[in-house]
Every structure is written in structure tokens, then in C-alpha cells.
PyMOL commands that place a pseudoatom at each C-alpha (Angstrom):
pseudoatom trace, name=CA, resn=UNK, resi=1, chain=A, elem=C, hetatm=0, pos=[-16.870, -2.437, -20.299]
pseudoatom trace, name=CA, resn=UNK, resi=2, chain=A, elem=C, hetatm=0, pos=[-17.290, 0.490, -22.628]
pseudoatom trace, name=CA, resn=UNK, resi=3, chain=A, elem=C, hetatm=0, pos=[-19.346, 3.483, -21.586]
pseudoatom trace, name=CA, resn=UNK, resi=4, chain=A, elem=C, hetatm=0, pos=[-22.134, 4.539, -23.945]
pseudoatom trace, name=CA, resn=UNK, resi=5, chain=A, elem=C, hetatm=0, pos=[-20.972, 7.380, -26.201]
pseudoatom trace, name=CA, resn=UNK, resi=6, chain=A, elem=C, hetatm=0, pos=[-23.976, 9.637, -25.714]
pseudoatom trace, name=CA, resn=UNK, resi=7, chain=A, elem=C, hetatm=0, pos=[-23.263, 9.801, -21.958]
pseudoatom trace, name=CA, resn=UNK, resi=8, chain=A, elem=C, hetatm=0, pos=[-19.715, 11.017, -22.525]
pseudoatom trace, name=CA, resn=UNK, resi=9, chain=A, elem=C, hetatm=0, pos=[-16.628, 10.137, -20.467]
pseudoatom trace, name=CA, resn=UNK, resi=10, chain=A, elem=C, hetatm=0, pos=[-16.941, 9.567, -16.719]
pseudoatom trace, name=CA, resn=UNK, resi=11, chain=A, elem=C, hetatm=0, pos=[-15.085, 12.305, -14.867]
pseudoatom trace, name=CA, resn=UNK, resi=12, chain=A, elem=C, hetatm=0, pos=[-15.341, 12.755, -11.113]
pseudoatom trace, name=CA, resn=UNK, resi=13, chain=A, elem=C, hetatm=0, pos=[-15.964, 16.311, -9.921]
pseudoatom trace, name=CA, resn=UNK, resi=14, chain=A, elem=C, hetatm=0, pos=[-13.916, 15.725, -6.755]
pseudoatom trace, name=CA, resn=UNK, resi=15, chain=A, elem=C, hetatm=0, pos=[-10.703, 15.598, -8.787]
pseudoatom trace, name=CA, resn=UNK, resi=16, chain=A, elem=C, hetatm=0, pos=[-11.040, 19.174, -9.992]
pseudoatom trace, name=CA, resn=UNK, resi=17, chain=A, elem=C, hetatm=0, pos=[-11.702, 20.548, -6.493]
pseudoatom trace, name=CA, resn=UNK, resi=18, chain=A, elem=C, hetatm=0, pos=[-8.578, 18.832, -5.136]
pseudoatom trace, name=CA, resn=UNK, resi=19, chain=A, elem=C, hetatm=0, pos=[-6.284, 19.908, -8.005]
pseudoatom trace, name=CA, resn=UNK, resi=20, chain=A, elem=C, hetatm=0, pos=[-6.292, 23.558, -7.027]
pseudoatom trace, name=CA, resn=UNK, resi=21, chain=A, elem=C, hetatm=0, pos=[-4.555, 23.191, -3.662]
pseudoatom trace, name=CA, resn=UNK, resi=22, chain=A, elem=C, hetatm=0, pos=[-2.649, 19.886, -3.579]
pseudoatom trace, name=CA, resn=UNK, resi=23, chain=A, elem=C, hetatm=0, pos=[0.421, 18.367, -5.204]
pseudoatom trace, name=CA, resn=UNK, resi=24, chain=A, elem=C, hetatm=0, pos=[-0.572, 14.733, -4.653]
pseudoatom trace, name=CA, resn=UNK, resi=25, chain=A, elem=C, hetatm=0, pos=[-4.247, 13.977, -5.039]
pseudoatom trace, name=CA, resn=UNK, resi=26, chain=A, elem=C, hetatm=0, pos=[-5.727, 10.946, -3.294]
pseudoatom trace, name=CA, resn=UNK, resi=27, chain=A, elem=C, hetatm=0, pos=[-8.312, 9.355, -5.551]
pseudoatom trace, name=CA, resn=UNK, resi=28, chain=A, elem=C, hetatm=0, pos=[-9.952, 5.981, -5.015]
pseudoatom trace, name=CA, resn=UNK, resi=29, chain=A, elem=C, hetatm=0, pos=[-11.966, 5.606, -8.209]
pseudoatom trace, name=CA, resn=UNK, resi=30, chain=A, elem=C, hetatm=0, pos=[-10.195, 3.597, -10.901]
pseudoatom trace, name=CA, resn=UNK, resi=31, chain=A, elem=C, hetatm=0, pos=[-12.843, 4.137, -13.584]
pseudoatom trace, name=CA, resn=UNK, resi=32, chain=A, elem=C, hetatm=0, pos=[-12.299, 7.883, -14.160]
pseudoatom trace, name=CA, resn=UNK, resi=33, chain=A, elem=C, hetatm=0, pos=[-11.014, 8.802, -17.621]
pseudoatom trace, name=CA, resn=UNK, resi=34, chain=A, elem=C, hetatm=0, pos=[-7.835, 10.907, -17.719]
pseudoatom trace, name=CA, resn=UNK, resi=35, chain=A, elem=C, hetatm=0, pos=[-8.377, 14.257, -19.450]
pseudoatom trace, name=CA, resn=UNK, resi=36, chain=A, elem=C, hetatm=0, pos=[-5.782, 16.749, -20.806]
pseudoatom trace, name=CA, resn=UNK, resi=37, chain=A, elem=C, hetatm=0, pos=[-6.240, 19.197, -17.907]
pseudoatom trace, name=CA, resn=UNK, resi=38, chain=A, elem=C, hetatm=0, pos=[-4.912, 16.542, -15.461]
pseudoatom trace, name=CA, resn=UNK, resi=39, chain=A, elem=C, hetatm=0, pos=[-1.555, 16.485, -17.261]
pseudoatom trace, name=CA, resn=UNK, resi=40, chain=A, elem=C, hetatm=0, pos=[1.478, 16.757, -14.950]
pseudoatom trace, name=CA, resn=UNK, resi=41, chain=A, elem=C, hetatm=0, pos=[-0.328, 16.074, -11.665]
pseudoatom trace, name=CA, resn=UNK, resi=42, chain=A, elem=C, hetatm=0, pos=[0.464, 13.227, -9.258]
pseudoatom trace, name=CA, resn=UNK, resi=43, chain=A, elem=C, hetatm=0, pos=[-2.347, 10.949, -8.113]
pseudoatom trace, name=CA, resn=UNK, resi=44, chain=A, elem=C, hetatm=0, pos=[-2.506, 8.291, -5.418]
pseudoatom trace, name=CA, resn=UNK, resi=45, chain=A, elem=C, hetatm=0, pos=[-4.651, 5.449, -6.767]
pseudoatom trace, name=CA, resn=UNK, resi=46, chain=A, elem=C, hetatm=0, pos=[-5.822, 2.594, -4.547]
pseudoatom trace, name=CA, resn=UNK, resi=47, chain=A, elem=C, hetatm=0, pos=[-5.266, -0.852, -6.058]
pseudoatom trace, name=CA, resn=UNK, resi=48, chain=A, elem=C, hetatm=0, pos=[-7.080, -2.812, -3.349]
pseudoatom trace, name=CA, resn=UNK, resi=49, chain=A, elem=C, hetatm=0, pos=[-4.174, -3.180, -0.942]
pseudoatom trace, name=CA, resn=UNK, resi=50, chain=A, elem=C, hetatm=0, pos=[-2.087, -0.005, -1.012]
pseudoatom trace, name=CA, resn=UNK, resi=51, chain=A, elem=C, hetatm=0, pos=[-1.791, 3.347, -2.772]
pseudoatom trace, name=CA, resn=UNK, resi=52, chain=A, elem=C, hetatm=0, pos=[0.249, 3.709, -5.948]
pseudoatom trace, name=CA, resn=UNK, resi=53, chain=A, elem=C, hetatm=0, pos=[1.710, 7.053, -6.963]
pseudoatom trace, name=CA, resn=UNK, resi=54, chain=A, elem=C, hetatm=0, pos=[1.024, 7.838, -10.624]
pseudoatom trace, name=CA, resn=UNK, resi=55, chain=A, elem=C, hetatm=0, pos=[2.196, 10.895, -12.550]
pseudoatom trace, name=CA, resn=UNK, resi=56, chain=A, elem=C, hetatm=0, pos=[0.007, 11.762, -15.536]
pseudoatom trace, name=CA, resn=UNK, resi=57, chain=A, elem=C, hetatm=0, pos=[1.814, 11.987, -18.902]
pseudoatom trace, name=CA, resn=UNK, resi=58, chain=A, elem=C, hetatm=0, pos=[0.599, 12.688, -22.450]
pseudoatom trace, name=CA, resn=UNK, resi=59, chain=A, elem=C, hetatm=0, pos=[0.406, 8.987, -23.334]
pseudoatom trace, name=CA, resn=UNK, resi=60, chain=A, elem=C, hetatm=0, pos=[-2.127, 8.386, -20.537]
pseudoatom trace, name=CA, resn=UNK, resi=61, chain=A, elem=C, hetatm=0, pos=[-4.761, 10.805, -21.853]
pseudoatom trace, name=CA, resn=UNK, resi=62, chain=A, elem=C, hetatm=0, pos=[-7.952, 8.989, -22.824]
pseudoatom trace, name=CA, resn=UNK, resi=63, chain=A, elem=C, hetatm=0, pos=[-7.219, 5.957, -20.638]
pseudoatom trace, name=CA, resn=UNK, resi=64, chain=A, elem=C, hetatm=0, pos=[-8.599, 5.149, -17.182]
pseudoatom trace, name=CA, resn=UNK, resi=65, chain=A, elem=C, hetatm=0, pos=[-6.747, 5.302, -13.855]
pseudoatom trace, name=CA, resn=UNK, resi=66, chain=A, elem=C, hetatm=0, pos=[-7.290, 1.579, -13.340]
pseudoatom trace, name=CA, resn=UNK, resi=67, chain=A, elem=C, hetatm=0, pos=[-5.125, 0.731, -16.341]
pseudoatom trace, name=CA, resn=UNK, resi=68, chain=A, elem=C, hetatm=0, pos=[-2.057, 2.071, -14.541]
pseudoatom trace, name=CA, resn=UNK, resi=69, chain=A, elem=C, hetatm=0, pos=[-2.655, 0.686, -11.032]
pseudoatom trace, name=CA, resn=UNK, resi=70, chain=A, elem=C, hetatm=0, pos=[-2.273, -3.051, -11.270]
pseudoatom trace, name=CA, resn=UNK, resi=71, chain=A, elem=C, hetatm=0, pos=[-4.097, -5.195, -8.733]
pseudoatom trace, name=CA, resn=UNK, resi=72, chain=A, elem=C, hetatm=0, pos=[-2.030, -8.361, -9.159]
pseudoatom trace, name=CA, resn=UNK, resi=73, chain=A, elem=C, hetatm=0, pos=[1.677, -9.030, -8.862]
pseudoatom trace, name=CA, resn=UNK, resi=74, chain=A, elem=C, hetatm=0, pos=[3.700, -10.699, -11.590]
pseudoatom trace, name=CA, resn=UNK, resi=75, chain=A, elem=C, hetatm=0, pos=[4.239, -14.355, -10.806]
pseudoatom trace, name=CA, resn=UNK, resi=76, chain=A, elem=C, hetatm=0, pos=[7.715, -15.854, -10.793]
pseudoatom trace, name=CA, resn=UNK, resi=77, chain=A, elem=C, hetatm=0, pos=[8.930, -19.268, -9.712]
pseudoatom trace, name=CA, resn=UNK, resi=78, chain=A, elem=C, hetatm=0, pos=[11.321, -19.441, -6.797]
pseudoatom trace, name=CA, resn=UNK, resi=79, chain=A, elem=C, hetatm=0, pos=[14.637, -21.157, -7.306]
pseudoatom trace, name=CA, resn=UNK, resi=80, chain=A, elem=C, hetatm=0, pos=[15.308, -24.198, -5.160]
pseudoatom trace, name=CA, resn=UNK, resi=81, chain=A, elem=C, hetatm=0, pos=[18.320, -23.934, -2.880]
pseudoatom trace, name=CA, resn=UNK, resi=82, chain=A, elem=C, hetatm=0, pos=[20.692, -26.863, -2.768]
for i in range(1, 82): cmd.bond("trace and resi %d" % i, "trace and resi %d" % (i + 1))
show_as sticks, trace
zoom trace
């Protein structure tokens, strides 16, 4: 879903308080938009089962955290042993 433009991007205030004193920031919300001042920080994003470590790069700006923490594994068929 797209957020209405007059509301602006959703940014959690808790992120900015945790940036000042930590190297890895634990953040559970997947719907926060990545802004330029988060560049270079490491975040631990919960995908429903475990935490994934994500480092913010320039290409990620403007996207949401949930786009980089996948909730499903890639499916592959198992080979039959003879």
C-alpha cells in the first residue's frame, strides 16, 4: 500500500534515538522508509522468525526496511537419491 503524500513518509522516532549510541540498531518495524541520514548504519530487522542484519547503502534510500528482509525462503526441489 502507498502512503498518502500529504502525510509524508513514515519514520519512527525510536530509530534516531538509538543511532547516537549503538552500532547495530534493533528495529522491528518493517514499514519505516529509509532516509539519507541512516546511510552506513547496520540494522537488525525481524522477518517473523529471526533477525536479519542489514547495512544501509545509497541504493536503499527511499525504500522500506521490509523490502530487504524477506519473510519466505526460496523454494527448490530436492534431488532423489538412488
